[in-house]
N, C-alpha and C positions, 0 to 999 in steps of 0.2 A: 735122562732127559737129553734132547738135542740142545745145541746152543740157542736155536731160535725159541724153543720152548722155555728155556731158562730166562732168556731175555724178556719174553712176553710176561712171564710170571713176575719178574722184578719190576717191570713197567707197571703192571696192574697193581702191585703193592704200593709203588710210589704214588699212583693216582689215588688209591684208597686213602693213603696217609694225608694227601692234600685235601681231600674232601672232608676227612675227619677233623683236620685243623680248622677248616672253615666252619664246621659244625660247632666247635668249641668257641670260636669267635662270635658266632650268632648267639650262642647260649649266654655268653657274658654280657653282650650288649642288649639283650632282650630280657631273658629270664632273671638274671642277676641284677642288672642295673635298674630295671623298672618294675620288677616283679613284686617288690614290697609296696610299691606305690599304686599299682593297678593289677587286679587279677587277670586282666586280658593278656598280660605278658607271661602268665603261668598257665596257659591253656594248651590244648593239644597241638595247635599249629606251631607255636614257638618250640614246643617240646620235640615235634617231628623234625624241625629244621636244625635244632641245636640240642642234641642229646649228649650231654657232656660225659656222663659216666661211661656210656658205651664207646664214645669216641676215644676216651682215655684208654679203655680196655683194648681198643684197636691199635693205638700207638704202642702199648706195651707188648702186645702179641707180635706185631710186625718187628719190633726191635729184637725180641728174643729169637725169632725165626731167622731174620736176616743176619744177625751177628754170629749165629752158630752154623748156618747151613754149609759153609765151607770148612769151618773148623772141625766139624764132626768127621769130615772126609779125609783129614790130614793126620798122619801119624806124628808129624814133627812140625807143630805150629811155632810161630815166632815166640821168643821169650815172653813169659806171662807179664812181667813188669813193663815190657815195651807195649804189649797190647793194652794194658791198663792205662799207661801214660797216653797212648794215642786216643783212647776213648775219653779220658779226662780232658785233654786239650780240644778234642773235637766238640765237646759240649761247652767248655769253659770260655774259649775265645769268643764265640758269638754272645754268650751270656755276659761276659765282661763288657763287650761293646755296647749292648743295649742297656746294661746297668749304668754305664757311664753316661749315656745319652739321657736317661731318666734323671740321674744325679744332676746333670747340667740344667735340665728343666726345673728341677726342684730349687736349685740355687738361684735361678732367674725368676722364681716365683710364678712359673707357668704351669703349676699343677694344682688347680683350685678345687681339689676333691672335697676338702672339708667344708668349703662354702657351698658347693653344689649338692652335697649329700642330703641336707635337710629338705631341699626342694623336691626331692623324689623319695623322701622317707627311707633313706638308705645309709644311715650312719654305720650299720653293721657291716656293709660290704664296701660301698664307694667311699665311705668315710674312713676306711682303713687302708686306702691306697695312697701312698706318698703322704702319710699323715704325720711324719716325724721330721725333725730338723736334719738336713742332709750333712753327711760327713764323707770326705773323700776316702779316708782310711776305712770307715765303716762300709762304704761301697765296695772297696777292694776286698775286704774280708768276706762280705756277702757273696760277691761274684766268684771268688777263688775257693771258698770253703762252705759258707753257711747256706748257700743254695742247695747243697747236698746233705743238709742235716734237717732234723725234725723240728727244730726251733724256727718257726716262720715269722717271728716278730721282727719288725724293722726290715722287711724285705723290700729291696728296691724294685724288683719286678714282682707283681702280685700273684702271678700264676705259675711260678716255677717249682711248685711242690712236686710236680711230676719228675723233675730231674733227680730227686732222691732215688726213685725206683730206676730211672734210666741209668744212673751211674752204678749204684750198688748191685742192681740186677746184672749189669754187664760184667762186673768184677766176679760175681759168683759163677755165671755161666762160662766165662773165660776159664776159670779154674777147673770146672767140671769137664770142659771140652778141650783141655790142653793137649790131649793126644797121648803118646806113649809115655810122657812124663807126668800125665795126669791120672785120671781114674780109668782103669781098664774096663770097668763095668759101670757106665754112667747112668743107667736107667734108675737105679736105686736113689742116687743123689738127686736127680731131677724130680723124681716122684716125691721124695721127702721135702724138697723145696716147695713144690706145689701144695702139698698138704699143710706145711707150716704157714705159708703165706695166705692160704685160704682161711685159716683160723685167725690170722693176724689182720690182714687187709686184703680182701679177695682180688682187688684190681691188680695188685702186685703179682699175684699168682699167674696172671696172663703172660708175663714175661717168660716164665718157665714153661708154660703150656706151649708157647711159640717155639721154644728150644726143643721141647719134647717132640713136636710135630716134625721139626727138622731132623731130629735123630731117627724117628720112625721112617722118614723118607730116605735117609741114608741106608737104612737096613732093608729097604725095599718093601716095607709094610704099607706105606702110603705113597700115592702119586707116582707109581712106577710108569704109568702110561698116560697119554693124553685122555681127558675125560670122554667117556662114551656119551652119546646123545641122551640116554636116560640119566646118567650121572649129572650131566649139565643141567637138565630140567629140574632134578631134585635140588641141586645146588642153587639154581636160580630161585626156586620156591623158598629155600631156607634163607637166602639173602633178603628177599622181599619181606618175609615174615620177621626176620631180625630187625630190619630197618623200621617197620611199622610197630613192632613190639617194643623197640627201644624207646619210642616216643611215649607209649602207654606206661611203661615202667618208670619213666622219668617224671611223671606227674607228681608223685610225692615230693615234698620239699627237699632241698639239698641238706638242710639241717637234719631231716629225718634219716637220710642215708648215712651221713657221716657220724651220727650218734648211734646208729644201728648197723655196724659194719657187716654183719652177717647177711643183710639184705642186698649188699653189693655183689653177692655171689651170682645172682641172676644177670645183672648187667655185664659182669665179667665174662660169664660163659656166652652171653649173646655176642659180645665183641669178638670172642674167639671164633664163634660160628660164622659171623659175618666175614671175617678175614678169609677163612679157608673155603667158604662157599663162593666168595668173590673170585678166587683164582681157579675154581673148578667149574664155574659157570661161563660158558662161551660168550653169551651176550653181555654179561656183566664185565668180563675181562675186556671185551671190545670197548665198552663204555669207558673203562678205567685206563685204557691205553690210547684213547682219543687225544688229540692235541690239547684240548682244554684241560683234561684231567692231568696230563703230563706237566702242563704249566703249573697247575695247583700243586702237583707233587714236588716240583723244584722249589716252590715257595713255602712248603709246609712249615719248616722250622723257622725261616724268617717271618712268616705270617704269625706263628705262635708267639714269637718274641715281640714283634712289632705291635701287636694288639694290646700288649701290656702298656706300652708307651702311650698309645691312643687313649686307653682307659684312664691313664693318669693325667692327661693333658687336654687333648682335643675334645673328648666327650664331655667332661665336666665344664669346660669353657663354653661349649655349645649349649649346655643346660643353662648356665648362667646368662648367656646372651639371649636365649629364647625367653627366659623368665623375665628379663628386663623389658621385654616388649609387651608382656601381659602374662596372666596366669597360665601355667602349663596345662595343656589338655592331652588327650590320648593321641591325637594326630601329631602334635608336636613331638611327643615321646617316640612314636613310630618313626618319624622323620629323623630324629636325633639318632635312634638306633641304626637306621639304614645308613645314615651319613657316617657313623662311626665304623660300621662294617666295611663300607666302601673305602673309607680312609685307611683302614688297616690293610686291605688288599692292595690299594694303590701304593702304600708306603713300604710294603714288604720287599719289593725289588731293590730298595735302597740297601738292604742287608745282604743282597746276593754277592757283592764283591767280598764281603767278610766270609760268607759261607764258602765261596769258591777258594779263597785263600786258605781257609782252615782245612778243607778237604785235601787240597794239594800239599799243604804242610805236613799233615799227619801221615799221609801216604809216603812222603819222602823221609820221614823221621826214622832213623835207624838206631839200633842199640850200639853204644860205643864200646862194649866189651865183648870179646869172643867172636863167634861167627857172625856173618852178615845175614840177618834173617830176611826171609821173603815177606812180601806185603801181607798183612793179616786181613781177614775178611771184615 
């Protein structure tokens, strides 16, 4: 690849990550918040705009690819512990910031989720957001450790279960792609991880599928040249089919998918297909590198974090206020959902200083022992 091709590919991936984050936000404020109360929020249109399983598969695929694309090419990567520490801090500093903000709102009594939940028949989901007594020590333990563990009880941020895969998947692919001091033949390890996680939790396998594609690219098997016109057309068709198919496969309930993990295989593979079709489709790449997509890309992690705060505070408060004026109807619910989505997008830039500080800090972080390592990917 030329430098321009690599830059375009990274920009397209950033844009795709941003729109996937927005899709998750739409899902939570339509399908999850009001879907128990009204079937209209669990129909095709909300599913098309907010296909959460496929969006999460896209996140994991992009992470596995981006985190290893440079590491596969280097024989002498920075020390493993340094790479692991950088990844942990890159995730934890923003998580700690948003968890502290939610903790403060809970202390101030500004998270009325338990009062709002019965109004929308949603004790199962909304009623389990910020439902416990806040503790500063508990918040610290959650942000520093429990956000990366399978026990999701008493979570200060309701949607950070994805960080389990983001951190542990990173640590595994860092070990496999360590270079001359790691595995000399990494394909077997990557394929074993893919097989294992497909049997355990298929969405997590996307992390290693992304790393596998990066490895195949290093070896010249994939993406050696810019896409031909025919390849671009095929990729565009796959992308469109994946997006519309994602909505169709999302129509079964969330409870169905997560009680039948094997059915997540199709959303997982769809997310992988969407990612690599997007970067091989010329028109889709142009769309994802447009200014609006790049703004969404920069806001992706802040948006994902901030919408948890909105779900804990602004959205339930709006439900209570609207209900105080009269019985809730579908128009009220759609307006609350739209206001919550817009509030999440509008509030996300408030976390950009934290995001920029974190990225700069982890890039400057060096190993205090032995050689001075180069910056990791």
